A tleap script that builds the chain and sets N, CA, C and O, in Angstrom:
source leaprc.protein.ff14SB
mol = sequence {
  NMET SER ASN THR HIE LEU LYS LEU PHE ARG
  GLY PRO GLU GLU SER GLU VAL ASP SER HIE
  ALA SER GLU ASP CYS VAL THR VAL ALA ILE
  GLY GLU VAL LEU PRO LEU ILE ALA ASP ALA
  VAL ASN SER GLU ARG THR TRP LEU SER ASP
  PHE GLU HIE ASP ASP ILE THR ILE SER ARG
  ASP LEU TYR GLU VAL LEU SER ALA TYR GLN
  TYR PHE ARG ARG PRO SER CALA
}
set mol.1.N position { 7.358 10.374 -14.996 }
set mol.1.CA position { 7.487 9.325 -14.040 }
set mol.1.C position { 8.839 8.774 -14.003 }
set mol.1.O position { 9.306 8.165 -14.966 }
set mol.2.N position { 9.485 8.974 -12.908 }
set mol.2.CA position { 10.669 8.041 -12.818 }
set mol.2.C position { 10.772 6.510 -13.084 }
set mol.2.O position { 9.698 5.937 -13.267 }
set mol.3.N position { 11.735 5.881 -13.125 }
set mol.3.CA position { 11.608 4.465 -13.116 }
set mol.3.C position { 11.581 4.242 -11.796 }
set mol.3.O position { 12.264 4.945 -11.052 }
set mol.4.N position { 10.878 3.344 -11.364 }
set mol.4.CA position { 10.647 2.917 -9.915 }
set mol.4.C position { 10.667 1.388 -10.338 }
set mol.4.O position { 10.083 0.868 -11.289 }
set mol.5.N position { 11.481 0.809 -9.396 }
set mol.5.CA position { 11.594 -0.868 -9.418 }
set mol.5.C position { 11.259 -1.219 -8.439 }
set mol.5.O position { 11.875 -1.035 -7.389 }
set mol.6.N position { 9.777 -2.042 -8.606 }
set mol.6.CA position { 9.801 -2.644 -7.294 }
set mol.6.C position { 10.177 -4.058 -6.796 }
set mol.6.O position { 10.229 -5.040 -7.537 }
set mol.7.N position { 10.430 -4.069 -5.492 }
set mol.7.CA position { 11.430 -5.191 -4.933 }
set mol.7.C position { 10.218 -6.262 -4.549 }
set mol.7.O position { 9.341 -5.902 -3.763 }
set mol.8.N position { 10.204 -7.405 -5.051 }
set mol.8.CA position { 9.119 -8.024 -4.306 }
set mol.8.C position { 9.576 -9.476 -3.380 }
set mol.8.O position { 10.286 -10.386 -3.807 }
set mol.9.N position { 8.985 -9.394 -2.090 }
set mol.9.CA position { 9.073 -10.136 -1.189 }
set mol.9.C position { 8.511 -11.358 -1.305 }
set mol.9.O position { 7.294 -11.353 -1.117 }
set mol.10.N position { 9.008 -12.421 -1.557 }
set mol.10.CA position { 8.705 -13.998 -1.939 }
set mol.10.C position { 8.460 -14.571 -0.892 }
set mol.10.O position { 7.639 -15.489 -0.892 }
set mol.11.N position { 9.161 -14.146 0.363 }
set mol.11.CA position { 8.394 -14.959 1.532 }
set mol.11.C position { 9.587 -16.152 1.982 }
set mol.11.O position { 10.627 -16.208 1.327 }
set mol.12.N position { 9.404 -16.894 2.899 }
set mol.12.CA position { 9.963 -18.260 3.354 }
set mol.12.C position { 9.684 -19.369 2.259 }
set mol.12.O position { 8.569 -19.436 1.740 }
set mol.13.N position { 10.566 -20.121 1.957 }
set mol.13.CA position { 10.418 -21.506 1.409 }
set mol.13.C position { 8.848 -21.886 1.694 }
set mol.13.O position { 8.151 -21.222 2.462 }
set mol.14.N position { 8.410 -22.962 1.027 }
set mol.14.CA position { 6.914 -23.390 1.243 }
set mol.14.C position { 6.651 -24.097 2.435 }
set mol.14.O position { 5.617 -24.072 3.103 }
set mol.15.N position { 7.825 -24.810 2.661 }
set mol.15.CA position { 7.862 -25.660 3.827 }
set mol.15.C position { 7.669 -24.829 5.484 }
set mol.15.O position { 7.007 -25.059 6.496 }
set mol.16.N position { 8.513 -23.930 5.111 }
set mol.16.CA position { 8.115 -22.628 6.064 }
set mol.16.C position { 6.932 -21.926 6.336 }
set mol.16.O position { 6.765 -21.285 7.373 }
set mol.17.N position { 6.096 -22.030 5.424 }
set mol.17.CA position { 4.870 -21.045 5.076 }
set mol.17.C position { 3.933 -21.505 6.431 }
set mol.17.O position { 3.739 -22.687 6.718 }
set mol.18.N position { 3.369 -20.308 7.240 }
set mol.18.CA position { 2.432 -20.690 7.971 }
set mol.18.C position { 1.088 -20.640 7.238 }
set mol.18.O position { 0.676 -19.767 6.475 }
set mol.19.N position { 0.431 -21.893 7.684 }
set mol.19.CA position { -0.856 -22.516 6.982 }
set mol.19.C position { -1.869 -21.617 6.938 }
set mol.19.O position { -2.854 -21.858 6.240 }
set mol.20.N position { -1.758 -20.285 7.781 }
set mol.20.CA position { -2.827 -19.189 7.650 }
set mol.20.C position { -2.221 -18.067 6.827 }
set mol.20.O position { -2.819 -17.021 6.576 }
set mol.21.N position { -1.135 -18.325 6.473 }
set mol.21.CA position { -0.115 -17.103 5.314 }
set mol.21.C position { -1.119 -17.052 4.245 }
set mol.21.O position { -1.708 -18.112 4.031 }
set mol.22.N position { -1.455 -15.964 3.482 }
set mol.22.CA position { -2.101 -16.001 2.338 }
set mol.22.C position { -0.985 -16.028 0.978 }
set mol.22.O position { -0.131 -15.147 0.872 }
set mol.23.N position { -1.088 -16.926 0.168 }
set mol.23.CA position { -0.141 -16.917 -0.936 }
set mol.23.C position { -0.243 -15.522 -1.781 }
set mol.23.O position { 0.741 -14.985 -2.290 }
set mol.24.N position { -1.466 -15.057 -1.851 }
set mol.24.CA position { -1.800 -13.733 -2.794 }
set mol.24.C position { -1.045 -12.559 -1.922 }
set mol.24.O position { -1.441 -11.452 -2.289 }
set mol.25.N position { -0.426 -12.518 -1.255 }
set mol.25.CA position { 0.205 -11.445 -0.622 }
set mol.25.C position { 1.994 -11.092 -0.761 }
set mol.25.O position { 2.839 -11.946 -0.493 }
set mol.26.N position { 2.270 -9.950 -1.138 }
set mol.26.CA position { 3.539 -9.488 -0.975 }
set mol.26.C position { 4.041 -8.400 -0.071 }
set mol.26.O position { 3.220 -7.601 0.378 }
set mol.27.N position { 5.262 -8.298 0.227 }
set mol.27.CA position { 5.753 -7.134 0.918 }
set mol.27.C position { 6.574 -6.323 0.312 }
set mol.27.O position { 7.679 -6.794 0.046 }
set mol.28.N position { 6.319 -5.023 -0.044 }
set mol.28.CA position { 6.924 -4.107 -0.424 }
set mol.28.C position { 7.207 -2.571 0.137 }
set mol.28.O position { 6.210 -1.876 0.332 }
set mol.29.N position { 8.228 -2.129 0.348 }
set mol.29.CA position { 8.309 -0.899 0.877 }
set mol.29.C position { 7.169 0.015 0.524 }
set mol.29.O position { 6.505 -0.298 -0.465 }
set mol.30.N position { 6.877 0.999 1.128 }
set mol.30.CA position { 5.822 1.843 1.025 }
set mol.30.C position { 6.274 3.021 -0.022 }
set mol.30.O position { 5.536 3.548 -0.854 }
set mol.31.N position { 7.666 3.313 0.214 }
set mol.31.CA position { 8.447 4.433 -0.454 }
set mol.31.C position { 8.415 3.922 -2.168 }
set mol.31.O position { 8.339 4.718 -3.104 }
set mol.32.N position { 8.480 2.644 -2.286 }
set mol.32.CA position { 8.199 1.903 -3.686 }
set mol.32.C position { 6.932 2.151 -4.160 }
set mol.32.O position { 6.906 2.618 -5.298 }
set mol.33.N position { 5.871 1.973 -3.616 }
set mol.33.CA position { 4.482 2.111 -4.014 }
set mol.33.C position { 3.709 3.320 -4.189 }
set mol.33.O position { 2.889 3.548 -5.078 }
set mol.34.N position { 4.101 4.137 -3.151 }
set mol.34.CA position { 3.468 5.381 -3.284 }
set mol.34.C position { 3.658 6.070 -4.446 }
set mol.34.O position { 2.678 6.511 -5.047 }
set mol.35.N position { 4.662 6.216 -4.817 }
set mol.35.CA position { 5.019 7.291 -6.487 }
set mol.35.C position { 4.231 6.582 -7.606 }
set mol.35.O position { 3.916 7.258 -8.585 }
set mol.36.N position { 3.927 5.438 -7.556 }
set mol.36.CA position { 3.194 4.768 -8.466 }
set mol.36.C position { 1.273 4.852 -8.313 }
set mol.36.O position { 0.482 4.939 -9.252 }
set mol.37.N position { 1.003 4.800 -7.090 }
set mol.37.CA position { -0.319 4.910 -6.608 }
set mol.37.C position { -0.485 6.367 -6.844 }
set mol.37.O position { -1.577 6.742 -7.273 }
set mol.38.N position { 0.502 7.285 -6.611 }
set mol.38.CA position { 0.304 8.693 -6.509 }
set mol.38.C position { -0.121 9.102 -8.262 }
set mol.38.O position { -1.091 9.801 -8.555 }
set mol.39.N position { 0.653 8.609 -9.080 }
set mol.39.CA position { 0.773 8.602 -10.237 }
set mol.39.C position { -0.318 8.184 -11.172 }
set mol.39.O position { -0.519 8.706 -12.268 }
set mol.40.N position { -1.152 6.992 -10.540 }
set mol.40.CA position { -2.256 6.364 -11.146 }
set mol.40.C position { -3.635 7.072 -10.491 }
set mol.40.O position { -4.704 6.809 -11.042 }
set mol.41.N position { -3.629 7.865 -9.457 }
set mol.41.CA position { -4.642 8.516 -8.864 }
set mol.41.C position { -4.562 9.914 -9.849 }
set mol.41.O position { -5.541 10.204 -10.537 }
set mol.42.N position { -3.366 10.735 -9.868 }
set mol.42.CA position { -3.437 11.743 -10.493 }
set mol.42.C position { -3.401 11.912 -12.147 }
set mol.42.O position { -3.317 12.934 -12.827 }
set mol.43.N position { -3.512 10.302 -12.588 }
set mol.43.CA position { -3.822 10.259 -14.200 }
set mol.43.C position { -5.130 9.883 -14.258 }
set mol.43.O position { -5.682 9.830 -15.357 }
set mol.44.N position { -5.841 9.555 -13.045 }
set mol.44.CA position { -7.112 8.924 -13.160 }
set mol.44.C position { -7.386 7.492 -13.837 }
set mol.44.O position { -8.274 7.114 -14.602 }
set mol.45.N position { -6.464 6.949 -13.356 }
set mol.45.CA position { -6.434 5.676 -14.029 }
set mol.45.C position { -7.378 4.525 -13.434 }
set mol.45.O position { -7.366 4.079 -12.287 }
set mol.46.N position { -8.191 4.163 -14.501 }
set mol.46.CA position { -9.784 3.318 -13.827 }
set mol.46.C position { -9.582 1.936 -13.101 }
set mol.46.O position { -10.408 1.330 -12.419 }
set mol.47.N position { -8.159 1.547 -13.439 }
set mol.47.CA position { -8.230 0.159 -12.771 }
set mol.47.C position { -8.122 0.333 -11.179 }
set mol.47.O position { -8.288 -0.637 -10.440 }
set mol.48.N position { -7.856 1.519 -10.723 }
set mol.48.CA position { -7.617 1.906 -9.221 }
set mol.48.C position { -9.287 1.435 -8.956 }
set mol.48.O position { -9.273 0.735 -7.944 }
set mol.49.N position { -10.069 1.502 -9.246 }
set mol.49.CA position { -11.500 1.303 -8.609 }
set mol.49.C position { -11.611 -0.246 -8.366 }
set mol.49.O position { -12.183 -0.752 -7.400 }
set mol.50.N position { -11.078 -0.822 -9.222 }
set mol.50.CA position { -10.775 -2.265 -9.042 }
set mol.50.C position { -10.309 -2.760 -7.629 }
set mol.50.O position { -10.481 -3.938 -7.316 }
set mol.51.N position { -9.782 -1.959 -6.866 }
set mol.51.CA position { -9.009 -2.062 -5.260 }
set mol.51.C position { -9.475 -1.317 -4.605 }
set mol.51.O position { -9.033 -1.324 -3.456 }
set mol.52.N position { -10.444 -0.415 -4.881 }
set mol.52.CA position { -10.910 0.500 -3.802 }
set mol.52.C position { -11.654 -0.367 -2.427 }
set mol.52.O position { -12.067 0.184 -1.407 }
set mol.53.N position { -11.674 -1.150 -2.580 }
set mol.53.CA position { -12.679 -2.016 -1.546 }
set mol.53.C position { -11.190 -3.359 -0.730 }
set mol.53.O position { -11.409 -4.121 0.212 }
set mol.54.N position { -10.385 -3.279 -1.179 }
set mol.54.CA position { -9.563 -4.020 -0.661 }
set mol.54.C position { -8.969 -3.658 0.556 }
set mol.54.O position { -8.851 -2.448 0.748 }
set mol.55.N position { -8.564 -4.432 1.431 }
set mol.55.CA position { -7.851 -3.971 2.985 }
set mol.55.C position { -6.310 -3.810 2.630 }
set mol.55.O position { -5.740 -4.571 1.849 }
set mol.56.N position { -5.720 -2.799 3.247 }
set mol.56.CA position { -4.336 -2.968 3.164 }
set mol.56.C position { -3.749 -3.286 4.829 }
set mol.56.O position { -4.461 -3.016 5.796 }
set mol.57.N position { -2.626 -3.775 4.952 }
set mol.57.CA position { -2.198 -3.350 6.457 }
set mol.57.C position { -1.000 -2.067 6.469 }
set mol.57.O position { -0.131 -2.102 5.597 }
set mol.58.N position { -1.000 -1.396 7.080 }
set mol.58.CA position { 0.001 -0.562 7.596 }
set mol.58.C position { 0.303 -0.577 8.917 }
set mol.58.O position { -0.406 -1.142 9.750 }
set mol.59.N position { 1.610 0.180 9.245 }
set mol.59.CA position { 2.107 0.247 10.671 }
set mol.59.C position { 1.231 1.005 11.330 }
set mol.59.O position { 0.534 1.803 10.704 }
set mol.60.N position { 1.120 0.857 12.855 }
set mol.60.CA position { 0.317 1.710 13.692 }
set mol.60.C position { 0.716 3.364 13.351 }
set mol.60.O position { 0.019 4.340 13.072 }
set mol.61.N position { 2.033 3.184 13.502 }
set mol.61.CA position { 2.436 4.739 13.824 }
set mol.61.C position { 2.364 5.287 12.269 }
set mol.61.O position { 2.380 6.518 12.247 }
set mol.62.N position { 2.292 4.714 11.038 }
set mol.62.CA position { 1.585 5.408 9.710 }
set mol.62.C position { 0.247 5.284 10.018 }
set mol.62.O position { -0.157 6.400 9.689 }
set mol.63.N position { -0.666 4.712 10.405 }
set mol.63.CA position { -1.929 4.931 10.674 }
set mol.63.C position { -2.138 6.079 11.413 }
set mol.63.O position { -2.920 6.932 10.994 }
set mol.64.N position { -1.426 6.246 12.666 }
set mol.64.CA position { -1.945 7.305 13.584 }
set mol.64.C position { -1.373 8.989 12.845 }
set mol.64.O position { -1.919 10.071 13.060 }
set mol.65.N position { -0.101 8.732 11.934 }
set mol.65.CA position { 0.063 9.958 11.305 }
set mol.65.C position { -0.812 10.191 10.402 }
set mol.65.O position { -1.074 11.390 10.305 }
set mol.66.N position { -1.555 9.293 9.468 }
set mol.66.CA position { -2.320 9.445 8.380 }
set mol.66.C position { -3.538 10.056 9.071 }
set mol.66.O position { -3.971 11.133 8.662 }
set mol.67.N position { -4.117 9.421 10.103 }
set mol.67.CA position { -5.181 10.047 11.116 }
set mol.67.C position { -5.231 11.499 11.368 }
set mol.67.O position { -6.205 12.238 11.223 }
set mol.68.N position { -3.697 11.892 11.884 }
set mol.68.CA position { -3.504 13.117 12.310 }
set mol.68.C position { -3.848 14.182 11.295 }
set mol.68.O position { -4.507 15.150 11.672 }
set mol.69.N position { -3.423 14.074 9.936 }
set mol.69.CA position { -3.037 14.521 8.762 }
set mol.69.C position { -4.366 14.434 8.346 }
set mol.69.O position { -4.787 15.513 7.930 }
set mol.70.N position { -5.092 13.606 8.319 }
set mol.70.CA position { -6.844 13.615 7.849 }
set mol.70.C position { -7.583 14.858 8.496 }
set mol.70.O position { -8.193 15.725 7.869 }
set mol.71.N position { -7.391 14.770 10.048 }
set mol.71.CA position { -8.054 15.559 10.876 }
set mol.71.C position { -7.599 17.041 10.684 }
set mol.71.O position { -8.422 17.956 10.707 }
set mol.72.N position { -6.247 17.253 10.491 }
set mol.72.CA position { -5.583 18.389 10.477 }
set mol.72.C position { -5.956 19.402 9.163 }
set mol.72.O position { -5.936 20.632 9.209 }
set mol.73.N position { -6.299 18.581 7.991 }
set mol.73.CA position { -6.513 18.978 6.633 }
set mol.73.C position { -7.964 19.511 6.278 }
set mol.73.O position { -8.326 20.131 5.278 }
set mol.74.N position { -8.621 19.134 7.274 }
set mol.74.CA position { -10.236 19.313 7.093 }
set mol.74.C position { -10.633 20.741 7.217 }
set mol.74.O position { -10.426 21.112 8.373 }
set mol.75.N position { -11.098 21.637 6.507 }
set mol.75.CA position { -11.627 23.093 6.422 }
set mol.75.C position { -11.527 23.331 7.503 }
set mol.75.O position { -10.547 23.953 7.914 }
set mol.76.N position { -12.898 22.749 8.635 }
set mol.76.CA position { -13.227 22.875 10.135 }
set mol.76.C position { -11.984 22.970 11.229 }
set mol.76.O position { -12.069 23.377 12.388 }
set mol.77.N position { -10.996 22.561 10.654 }
set mol.77.CA position { -9.731 22.149 11.806 }
set mol.77.C position { -9.021 23.409 11.787 }
set mol.77.O position { -8.019 23.564 12.486 }
savepdb mol mol.pdb
quit
């Protein structure tokens, strides 16, 4: 696996943080996360099951592309 360095977005200063924002969230580029997730899936890492029910937020265009990909990769399509 190549050396992938995550860049963490720590957000605005505390005084600027919206009271509804979660302190447990970070924003990273999908290109930085996908290789790590793919490697973990291929290596069958058991810790992945800890997150299988977690929600993620993705852009609408990525969601549309993934939906189309899911549809067209079905054997019946």
